[in-house]
Structure formats: structure tokens, C-alpha cells
C-alpha positions in Angstrom: 23.3 13.4 11.8 23.1 9.7 11.2 22.7 6.7 13.5 26.1 5.4 14.4 26.5 1.9 15.9 26.4 3.0 19.6 23.4 5.2 19.0 21.5 2.4 17.3 22.3 0.1 20.2 21.0 2.6 22.7 17.9 3.4 20.6 17.0 -0.3 20.2 17.6 -1.0 23.9 15.2 1.8 24.9 12.5 0.4 22.6 13.1 -3.2 23.9 12.9 -2.0 27.5 9.4 -0.7 26.8 8.1 -4.1 25.6 8.9 -4.2 21.9 10.3 -7.7 21.5 9.2 -8.7 17.9 12.4 -9.3 16.0 11.0 -8.0 12.6 9.7 -4.8 14.2 13.0 -4.2 16.0 15.0 -4.8 12.8 12.7 -2.4 10.8 13.2 0.3 13.4 16.9 -0.3 13.5 17.0 0.2 9.7 14.8 3.3 9.7 16.8 6.5 10.6 14.4 8.6 12.8 16.8 11.5 12.2 15.7 11.7 8.6 12.2 12.6 9.8 13.1 15.3 12.4 14.2 18.7 11.3 15.3 22.0 12.9 15.7 22.6 16.6 14.8 19.0 17.6 17.0 17.1 15.2 19.6 16.5 18.0 16.9 14.7 20.0 15.7 12.4 17.2 17.2 9.3 18.8 15.7 9.8 22.2 12.5 7.9 23.2 10.2 10.9 23.2 7.6 12.5 21.0 8.8 15.7 19.1 6.9 18.5 17.4 6.8 18.6 13.6 5.1 21.0 11.2 1.4 21.8 11.1 1.0 21.5 14.9 1.6 17.7 14.8 4.1 15.4 16.4 6.4 12.5 15.6 5.4 9.8 18.1 7.7 8.4 20.8 9.7 5.5 19.2 8.6 3.0 21.8 5.0 3.7 21.1 5.6 3.4 17.4 7.2 0.1 18.1 4.4 -1.2 20.3 1.7 -0.1 17.8 3.6 -1.8 15.0 4.1 -4.9 17.0 0.3 -5.0 17.9 -0.5 -4.7 14.2 1.3 -8.1 13.5 2.1 -7.1 9.9 3.1 -9.9 7.5 5.1 -9.5 4.3 2.0 -9.9 2.0 -0.2 -7.4 3.8 -1.6 -4.2 2.4 -1.6 -1.6 5.1 -3.5 1.7 5.6 -2.1 4.4 7.8 -4.3 7.3 8.9 -2.1 10.2 9.9 1.1 10.3 7.9 2.7 13.0 10.1 6.5 12.9 9.6 6.3 9.6 7.7 8.3 7.7 10.3 5.6 5.1 11.0 4.9 4.5 7.3 8.6 4.0 6.7 8.8 1.3 9.3 5.6 -0.4 8.0 7.1 -0.3 4.5 9.8 -2.7 5.7 7.3 -5.1 7.0 4.4 -5.0 4.5 3.9 -5.5 0.8 2.2 -2.1 0.3 1.5 0.9 2.5 -1.0 3.6 1.9 -0.7 6.6 4.1 -3.2 9.5 4.3 -2.9 12.9 6.0 -5.0 16.0 5.9 -2.0 18.3 5.7 -0.5 18.5 2.2 2.8 19.9 3.5 3.3 16.9 5.7 2.6 14.5 2.8 5.0 16.4 0.5 7.7 16.4 3.1 7.2 12.7 3.9 7.3 11.7 0.2 10.7 13.5 -0.1 12.1 11.4 2.8 10.7 8.2 1.3 12.5 8.9 -1.9 15.7 9.7 -0.1 15.5 6.3 1.8 14.4 4.5 -1.5 11.2 3.3 0.1 9.2 2.6 -3.1 6.2 0.7 -1.7 4.5 3.6 0.0 1.7 5.7 -1.5 1.2 9.0 0.4 -2.1 10.8 -0.2 -3.5 14.2 1.0 -7.1 13.6 2.2 -9.5 13.0 5.0 -8.2 9.9 6.6 -11.2 9.4 8.8 -13.0 8.1 5.7 -10.1 5.7 4.8 -9.4 4.9 1.2 -12.5 3.1 -0.1 -11.0 2.7 -3.6 -8.1 0.6 -2.2 -10.1 -1.4 0.4 -10.2 -3.9 1.9 -7.0 -3.6 3.9 -5.2 -6.4 5.9 -4.1 -3.9 8.5 -5.1 -0.4 9.5 -3.2 1.9 11.9 -4.5 5.2 13.1 -2.0 7.7 14.6 -4.6 10.2 15.9 -7.2 9.7 18.6 -10.9 9.3 17.9 -13.7 9.0 20.5 -14.6 5.7 18.8 -13.1 3.6 16.0 -14.4 5.3 12.8 -17.0 3.3 11.1 -15.6 3.8 7.5 -12.3 2.4 8.7 -13.9 -0.7 10.3 -15.8 -1.3 7.1 -12.5 -1.3 5.1 -10.9 -3.9 7.2 -10.6 -7.4 5.7 -12.0 -10.4 7.5 -9.1 -11.5 9.7 -7.7 -8.0 9.5 -6.4 -6.0 12.5 -6.7 -2.3 13.3 -4.7 -0.5 16.0 -5.6 3.0 17.1 -5.9 5.3 20.2 -9.5 6.1 21.3 -10.7 8.6 23.8 -11.2 12.3 24.4 -8.2 14.4 23.1 -7.7 16.2 26.4 -7.9 13.0 28.5 -6.0 9.8 28.8 -6.6 7.7 25.7 -6.4 3.9 25.3 -4.6 2.1 22.6 -6.8 -0.6 21.3 -6.5 -3.5 18.8 -9.6 -4.4 16.8 -9.7 -7.8 15.0 -12.4 -8.4 12.4 -13.8 -11.9 12.4 -16.6 -13.5 10.3 -18.9 -13.1 13.3 -18.0 -9.5 14.2 -15.3 -7.4 15.8 -13.1 -8.2 18.8 -11.8 -5.3 20.8 -8.6 -5.5 23.0 -7.3 -2.7 25.2 -3.5 -2.5 25.2 -2.3 0.5 27.2 -2.8 4.2 27.9 -1.4 6.7 25.4 -1.7 10.3 24.3 -2.2 11.4 20.7 -3.3 14.4 18.8 -7.1 14.2 17.9 -8.3 12.8 14.7 -9.8 15.7 12.7 -12.1 15.5 9.7 -11.5 17.6 6.6 -8.4 18.8 4.8 -5.9 21.1 6.5 -5.0 24.6 5.4 -1.3 23.8 4.7 
């Protein structure tokens, strides 16, 4: 199933109504078919503003939350972006339309393989997907202009903060996995780090190590 004109209009309206107003972000989401990232029983619901289950016990995030996180990241066309938690690949695909280069890491090899297949189908050539422990970032590619984490940690992981360029921005959920979490934006300045709380959210926990599938 693809996004017809009416469905796209409803989809974008739902995202806008939740506070996503950045024109570049809305355009990137309009061009990125969420249906390509949802398989099986839930494919029919791909264009609804709700999180959906995917393989390996993970989820594809609610589109309005994806939009708000992307908007908070303030990605520019020259940026190199790190995403921790590839999941379905949907967030990385949207970022790829806004940034120069996207590196995305997930601990589940199956998710990375599936996401890579969708990236090829959509001809998204500026994404590098890697199986690994994203809580340690990608030191060999650091520093990054932008970092986005799509799983909740109790605190922003130190290795990720260290890989953020001066002037860089990181957006991530923080808090206990079984409680309400907070979406925060961290900006790195010469003098240190600035933390800004954005909104309550709920994400799967950030887990160290490599998954079994």
C-alpha cells in the first residue's frame, strides 16, 4: 500500500496538529513512505499517528514524535548525523533527506539488515547502517553535528556526549524505562552542555551489548 494524495494530506495534518511546523521536516516526512517500514498485520495502520510493533520486540515510533524529535534536532544540509537505535529505519530515512550523511546503529542485526533493504528500495544512498552497541556511539566517525537516540537511558550516555561537536545538538529520551520519560535536547557549547526539557515521551530502554538476532 502506498501513500495516495488524500492519505498524505491526512498524515501531514496529524503531524502538524502535534506541533511539527518546520517546513523541511514536514516535506521530508511527506516524501518518506512510512508504509515501506511496517510489515505484516500492522501494515494497514502505517499511516496512523501511533507507534507500532516491529521485529525483535522493538517499535516504530509515532510519526508525530519522530517529527518533533527531528524538528528539535535542527538538522542542516551539511550535517553528519548519528542515530542510536535504527529500529525500522524510518527515522534514519527522514534524516537522510535533511542531512549530508547519516550513520545509524542498532544492536539487532536483523533490524539493520531489514532497514538496509528498505533504504535501497527508496534509493537513500547517504545512510550507513551498522550492527553494534549504540550506547558507545561510533568513535571512528566522531565528532557528529547531530546525535539522536531513539531509546531511553537514565542519563545521556557519556560516550555520546563526547562525540558531539562543539555547537552540536543531541536529542534523546531520558528516564526509567517503566516510568514517564522526558525528551531532552542537549547543546554542546565551548563552555559546556546546555540541557533543555521538551516533553514527556515513552520509548523502549537503551540496552548495552549486541542482540541475539
